TORKOL-4160 file (C-alpha; in steps of 0.2 Angstrom, whole numbers, padded with zeros to 4 digits, m for minus):
166
<pt num="1" X="m0146" Y="m0113" Z="m0205"/>
<pt num="2" X="m0139" Y="m0095" Z="m0205"/>
<pt num="3" X="m0154" Y="m0089" Z="m0196"/>
<pt num="4" X="m0153" Y="m0103" Z="m0183"/>
<pt num="5" X="m0135" Y="m0098" Z="m0179"/>
<pt num="6" X="m0139" Y="m0080" Z="m0178"/>
<pt num="7" X="m0153" Y="m0083" Z="m0166"/>
<pt num="8" X="m0141" Y="m0094" Z="m0156"/>
<pt num="9" X="m0128" Y="m0080" Z="m0155"/>
<pt num="10" X="m0141" Y="m0067" Z="m0150"/>
<pt num="11" X="m0149" Y="m0078" Z="m0136"/>
<pt num="12" X="m0132" Y="m0084" Z="m0129"/>
<pt num="13" X="m0124" Y="m0067" Z="m0131"/>
<pt num="14" X="m0136" Y="m0059" Z="m0120"/>
<pt num="15" X="m0138" Y="m0074" Z="m0108"/>
<pt num="16" X="m0127" Y="m0067" Z="m0094"/>
<pt num="17" X="m0134" Y="m0049" Z="m0096"/>
<pt num="18" X="m0152" Y="m0055" Z="m0094"/>
<pt num="19" X="m0150" Y="m0067" Z="m0080"/>
<pt num="20" X="m0161" Y="m0062" Z="m0065"/>
<pt num="21" X="m0146" Y="m0064" Z="m0054"/>
<pt num="22" X="m0147" Y="m0046" Z="m0051"/>
<pt num="23" X="m0160" Y="m0051" Z="m0039"/>
<pt num="24" X="m0153" Y="m0052" Z="m0021"/>
<pt num="25" X="m0160" Y="m0054" Z="m0004"/>
<pt num="26" X="m0160" Y="m0036" Z="0001"/>
<pt num="27" X="m0170" Y="m0040" Z="0017"/>
<pt num="28" X="m0154" Y="m0048" Z="0024"/>
<pt num="29" X="m0144" Y="m0033" Z="0020"/>
<pt num="30" X="m0141" Y="m0016" Z="0028"/>
<pt num="31" X="m0154" Y="m0010" Z="0016"/>
<pt num="32" X="m0168" Y="m0017" Z="0026"/>
<pt num="33" X="m0162" Y="m0007" Z="0041"/>
<pt num="34" X="m0159" Y="0009" Z="0031"/>
<pt num="35" X="m0177" Y="0009" Z="0025"/>
<pt num="36" X="m0183" Y="0007" Z="0043"/>
<pt num="37" X="m0194" Y="m0009" Z="0042"/>
<pt num="38" X="m0205" Y="m0012" Z="0057"/>
<pt num="39" X="m0204" Y="m0029" Z="0066"/>
<pt num="40" X="m0221" Y="m0033" Z="0058"/>
<pt num="41" X="m0214" Y="m0029" Z="0041"/>
<pt num="42" X="m0198" Y="m0039" Z="0044"/>
<pt num="43" X="m0209" Y="m0054" Z="0049"/>
<pt num="44" X="m0220" Y="m0052" Z="0033"/>
<pt num="45" X="m0205" Y="m0050" Z="0022"/>
<pt num="46" X="m0197" Y="m0066" Z="0029"/>
<pt num="47" X="m0214" Y="m0075" Z="0026"/>
<pt num="48" X="m0214" Y="m0070" Z="0008"/>
<pt num="49" X="m0196" Y="m0075" Z="0006"/>
<pt num="50" X="m0199" Y="m0092" Z="0013"/>
<pt num="51" X="m0214" Y="m0094" Z="0002"/>
<pt num="52" X="m0204" Y="m0091" Z="m0014"/>
<pt num="53" X="m0187" Y="m0099" Z="m0008"/>
<pt num="54" X="m0189" Y="m0117" Z="m0014"/>
<pt num="55" X="m0197" Y="m0111" Z="m0030"/>
<pt num="56" X="m0183" Y="m0099" Z="m0034"/>
<pt num="57" X="m0170" Y="m0112" Z="m0031"/>
<pt num="58" X="m0178" Y="m0124" Z="m0043"/>
<pt num="59" X="m0181" Y="m0110" Z="m0056"/>
<pt num="60" X="m0163" Y="m0104" Z="m0055"/>
<pt num="61" X="m0157" Y="m0123" Z="m0057"/>
<pt num="62" X="m0169" Y="m0125" Z="m0072"/>
<pt num="63" X="m0162" Y="m0109" Z="m0081"/>
<pt num="64" X="m0144" Y="m0115" Z="m0077"/>
<pt num="65" X="m0147" Y="m0132" Z="m0085"/>
<pt num="66" X="m0155" Y="m0124" Z="m0100"/>
<pt num="67" X="m0140" Y="m0113" Z="m0102"/>
<pt num="68" X="m0128" Y="m0128" Z="m0100"/>
<pt num="69" X="m0138" Y="m0137" Z="m0114"/>
<pt num="70" X="m0136" Y="m0122" Z="m0125"/>
<pt num="71" X="m0117" Y="m0121" Z="m0122"/>
<pt num="72" X="m0116" Y="m0140" Z="m0126"/>
<pt num="73" X="m0125" Y="m0136" Z="m0142"/>
<pt num="74" X="m0112" Y="m0123" Z="m0147"/>
<pt num="75" X="m0098" Y="m0136" Z="m0144"/>
<pt num="76" X="m0105" Y="m0148" Z="m0157"/>
<pt num="77" X="m0096" Y="m0150" Z="m0174"/>
<pt num="78" X="m0113" Y="m0147" Z="m0183"/>
<pt num="79" X="m0129" Y="m0140" Z="m0176"/>
<pt num="80" X="m0145" Y="m0147" Z="m0180"/>
<pt num="81" X="m0158" Y="m0133" Z="m0182"/>
<pt num="82" X="m0172" Y="m0142" Z="m0175"/>
<pt num="83" X="m0163" Y="m0147" Z="m0159"/>
<pt num="84" X="m0156" Y="m0129" Z="m0158"/>
<pt num="85" X="m0174" Y="m0123" Z="m0158"/>
<pt num="86" X="m0179" Y="m0134" Z="m0144"/>
<pt num="87" X="m0165" Y="m0129" Z="m0133"/>
<pt num="88" X="m0168" Y="m0111" Z="m0136"/>
<pt num="89" X="m0187" Y="m0113" Z="m0133"/>
<pt num="90" X="m0183" Y="m0122" Z="m0116"/>
<pt num="91" X="m0171" Y="m0108" Z="m0111"/>
<pt num="92" X="m0184" Y="m0094" Z="m0115"/>
<pt num="93" X="m0197" Y="m0104" Z="m0106"/>
<pt num="94" X="m0186" Y="m0106" Z="m0090"/>
<pt num="95" X="m0181" Y="m0088" Z="m0090"/>
<pt num="96" X="m0199" Y="m0083" Z="m0092"/>
<pt num="97" X="m0205" Y="m0093" Z="m0078"/>
<pt num="98" X="m0191" Y="m0086" Z="m0067"/>
<pt num="99" X="m0195" Y="m0068" Z="m0072"/>
<pt num="100" X="m0213" Y="m0071" Z="m0068"/>
<pt num="101" X="m0209" Y="m0078" Z="m0050"/>
<pt num="102" X="m0197" Y="m0063" Z="m0047"/>
<pt num="103" X="m0211" Y="m0051" Z="m0052"/>
<pt num="104" X="m0224" Y="m0060" Z="m0041"/>
<pt num="105" X="m0212" Y="m0060" Z="m0026"/>
<pt num="106" X="m0208" Y="m0042" Z="m0029"/>
<pt num="107" X="m0226" Y="m0038" Z="m0030"/>
<pt num="108" X="m0229" Y="m0046" Z="m0013"/>
<pt num="109" X="m0214" Y="m0038" Z="m0005"/>
<pt num="110" X="m0220" Y="m0021" Z="m0012"/>
<pt num="111" X="m0237" Y="m0024" Z="m0003"/>
<pt num="112" X="m0228" Y="m0025" Z="0013"/>
<pt num="113" X="m0218" Y="m0009" Z="0012"/>
<pt num="114" X="m0225" Y="0009" Z="0012"/>
<pt num="115" X="m0223" Y="0019" Z="m0004"/>
<pt num="116" X="m0209" Y="0029" Z="0003"/>
<pt num="117" X="m0200" Y="0013" Z="0009"/>
<pt num="118" X="m0202" Y="0006" Z="m0008"/>
<pt num="119" X="m0195" Y="0021" Z="m0017"/>
<pt num="120" X="m0180" Y="0022" Z="m0005"/>
<pt num="121" X="m0177" Y="0003" Z="m0008"/>
<pt num="122" X="m0177" Y="0006" Z="m0027"/>
<pt num="123" X="m0164" Y="0020" Z="m0025"/>
<pt num="124" X="m0153" Y="0010" Z="m0013"/>
<pt num="125" X="m0153" Y="m0005" Z="m0025"/>
<pt num="126" X="m0150" Y="0006" Z="m0040"/>
<pt num="127" X="m0135" Y="0014" Z="m0031"/>
<pt num="128" X="m0128" Y="m0003" Z="m0026"/>
<pt num="129" X="m0129" Y="m0010" Z="m0044"/>
<pt num="130" X="m0120" Y="0005" Z="m0051"/>
<pt num="131" X="m0106" Y="0003" Z="m0038"/>
<pt num="132" X="m0105" Y="m0015" Z="m0042"/>
<pt num="133" X="m0105" Y="m0012" Z="m0061"/>
<pt num="134" X="m0092" Y="0002" Z="m0059"/>
<pt num="135" X="m0080" Y="m0008" Z="m0047"/>
<pt num="136" X="m0064" Y="m0013" Z="m0054"/>
<pt num="137" X="m0061" Y="m0031" Z="m0057"/>
<pt num="138" X="m0045" Y="m0031" Z="m0048"/>
<pt num="139" X="m0036" Y="m0020" Z="m0036"/>
<pt num="140" X="m0018" Y="m0015" Z="m0036"/>
<pt num="141" X="m0007" Y="m0016" Z="m0021"/>
<pt num="142" X="m0005" Y="0001" Z="m0013"/>
<pt num="143" X="0009" Y="0011" Z="m0021"/>
<pt num="144" X="0009" Y="0000" Z="m0037"/>
<pt num="145" X="0009" Y="0009" Z="m0053"/>
<pt num="146" X="m0004" Y="0006" Z="m0066"/>
<pt num="147" X="0001" Y="m0005" Z="m0080"/>
<pt num="148" X="0009" Y="0004" Z="m0095"/>
<pt num="149" X="m0002" Y="0007" Z="m0110"/>
<pt num="150" X="0000" Y="m0006" Z="m0123"/>
<pt num="151" X="0009" Y="0000" Z="m0138"/>
<pt num="152" X="0005" Y="m0009" Z="m0154"/>
<pt num="153" X="0019" Y="m0016" Z="m0163"/>
<pt num="154" X="0026" Y="m0005" Z="m0177"/>
<pt num="155" X="0028" Y="m0012" Z="m0194"/>
<pt num="156" X="0046" Y="m0015" Z="m0200"/>
<pt num="157" X="0054" Y="0000" Z="m0208"/>
<pt num="158" X="0055" Y="m0001" Z="m0227"/>
<pt num="159" X="0072" Y="m0007" Z="m0234"/>
<pt num="160" X="0084" Y="0007" Z="m0238"/>
<pt num="161" X="0085" Y="0011" Z="m0257"/>
<pt num="162" X="0101" Y="0003" Z="m0264"/>
<pt num="163" X="0114" Y="0015" Z="m0271"/>
<pt num="164" X="0114" Y="0016" Z="m0289"/>
<pt num="165" X="0130" Y="0010" Z="m0298"/>
<pt num="166" X="0134" Y="0019" Z="m0315"/>
């Protein structure tokens, strides 16, 4: 039972970090212009995208359903280890299928690009991910001061010693 719970925590804890949502349609962004795709390359990229579009939608939905079943499992009063194993196996399977499809699509897209375009694309995507990762989650209005640091509460002072009476 302890092993099952440990596995559940590991799988769910890394769920968000491992989601292939980092994938994004770069061919619809400024990046496509920046790597100087030819008209022929643009058309071939669109063909590859259309080829995989429905499959990617279905796979993403399957992963989200499997994650929802895992979240439901966490909400149960008691967890059945056999059921937990099935839910985890399904999630791993769906993520694997999505990863395979992303790799296949990326391979086809790579074959459309020159090596220099591919390398430039990788650099730009990496920079974009870094900016997104380092972006603050909220923005302060102009001129607003940052919040004051939190000061932990101080323990109460010890009581003063009572004067001795002789």
